[in-house]
C-alpha positions in Angstrom: 21.7 -0.7 -7.1 20.2 -0.9 -3.8 18.5 1.9 -2.5 16.3 2.0 0.5 13.3 4.4 0.2 13.9 7.5 3.2 13.3 6.5 6.6 12.8 8.6 9.3 12.3 7.7 12.5 9.6 5.4 12.7 8.2 6.0 9.5 9.2 5.2 5.5 8.5 7.9 3.0 7.5 6.9 -0.7 7.0 10.0 -3.5 3.9 9.0 -5.6 2.7 10.4 -8.5 0.0 12.8 -8.7 -2.0 10.8 -11.4 -1.6 7.3 -9.2 -2.5 9.8 -5.9 -5.6 10.8 -7.3 -6.6 7.5 -8.5 -6.2 5.7 -4.7 -7.8 8.6 -2.9 -10.9 8.9 -4.9 -14.0 7.8 -3.3 -15.6 6.9 -6.3 -13.5 3.9 -6.7 -15.1 0.1 -6.0 -13.0 -0.2 -2.8 -10.5 2.1 -1.4 -7.3 2.9 -2.3 -4.0 1.1 -0.8 -0.4 2.1 -1.0 2.0 -0.8 -0.1 5.7 -0.2 0.2 7.5 -3.4 0.2 11.5 -3.1 1.1 13.5 -5.9 -0.5 16.9 -7.5 0.0 20.0 -6.2 -1.8 20.0 -9.8 -3.0 17.6 -10.2 -5.1 17.6 -14.0 -5.5 17.1 -14.3 -1.9 13.7 -12.1 -2.0 11.7 -14.7 -4.2 11.4 -17.9 -3.6 9.2 -20.1 -5.9 7.6 -23.3 -4.7 5.3 -25.7 -6.9 2.2 -24.2 -4.7 3.2 -20.7 -3.1 5.2 -18.0 -3.5 7.2 -16.4 -0.6 8.7 -13.2 -0.6 11.3 -12.6 1.9 11.0 -8.6 2.8 9.1 -6.0 4.9 5.9 -3.8 4.2 3.8 -1.1 5.3 0.9 0.7 3.8 -1.2 3.4 4.0 -5.1 3.8 3.2 -5.5 7.0 1.1 -8.8 6.6 0.5 -10.6 10.5 0.7 -7.6 11.9 1.4 -7.0 15.9 0.5 -6.1 17.0 -2.6 -2.4 17.2 -3.5 -0.5 20.5 -3.1 2.0 19.6 -5.9 1.6 18.9 -9.6 4.3 15.8 -9.7 4.7 14.0 -6.8 3.4 13.5 -3.1 5.4 12.2 -0.2 3.0 9.5 1.9 4.4 8.5 5.1 4.2 5.2 5.6 4.6 4.3 9.8 6.3 1.7 10.8 3.5 0.1 13.0 1.5 -0.2 10.0 3.3 -3.3 8.5 1.9 -5.7 6.2 0.5 -8.6 7.5 -2.0 -11.2 6.8 -4.4 -9.1 10.0 -3.6 -5.6 8.1 -4.5 -7.2 5.0 -8.0 -8.7 6.4 -8.1 -5.1 7.5 -8.0 -3.9 4.4 -10.5 -6.5 2.7 -12.8 -5.9 5.2 -12.6 -1.8 5.1 -13.5 -2.5 1.7 -16.5 -5.2 1.8 -17.7 -2.3 4.1 -17.6 0.7 2.3 -19.0 -1.7 -0.5 -21.9 -2.5 1.0 -22.6 0.8 2.4 -22.5 1.9 -1.0 -24.9 -0.9 -2.3 -27.9 -0.2 0.0 -28.4 3.3 -0.8 
């Protein structure tokens, strides 16, 4: 059964388990933790197309950086808000990698 994640105007919401949330928010990681939400079409046969040299995903995605966030108030799950303007694109992925590189470089200088 297809179920789209909860959607409020301008954003999606995803309930993330606390253990994963804590791992992604930790500043002790070697790279910042990001949550990526992919919204896939109901017909999964149309979702993934595999070619000899590529895999094409027919979906749209959103991301949130959890690096350094506050501890959750819950012991089971916490709702992560993924704004629609934070679409997963080649540009946003490049930005995530640049942020990781910046954190790694600053840690190496210490």
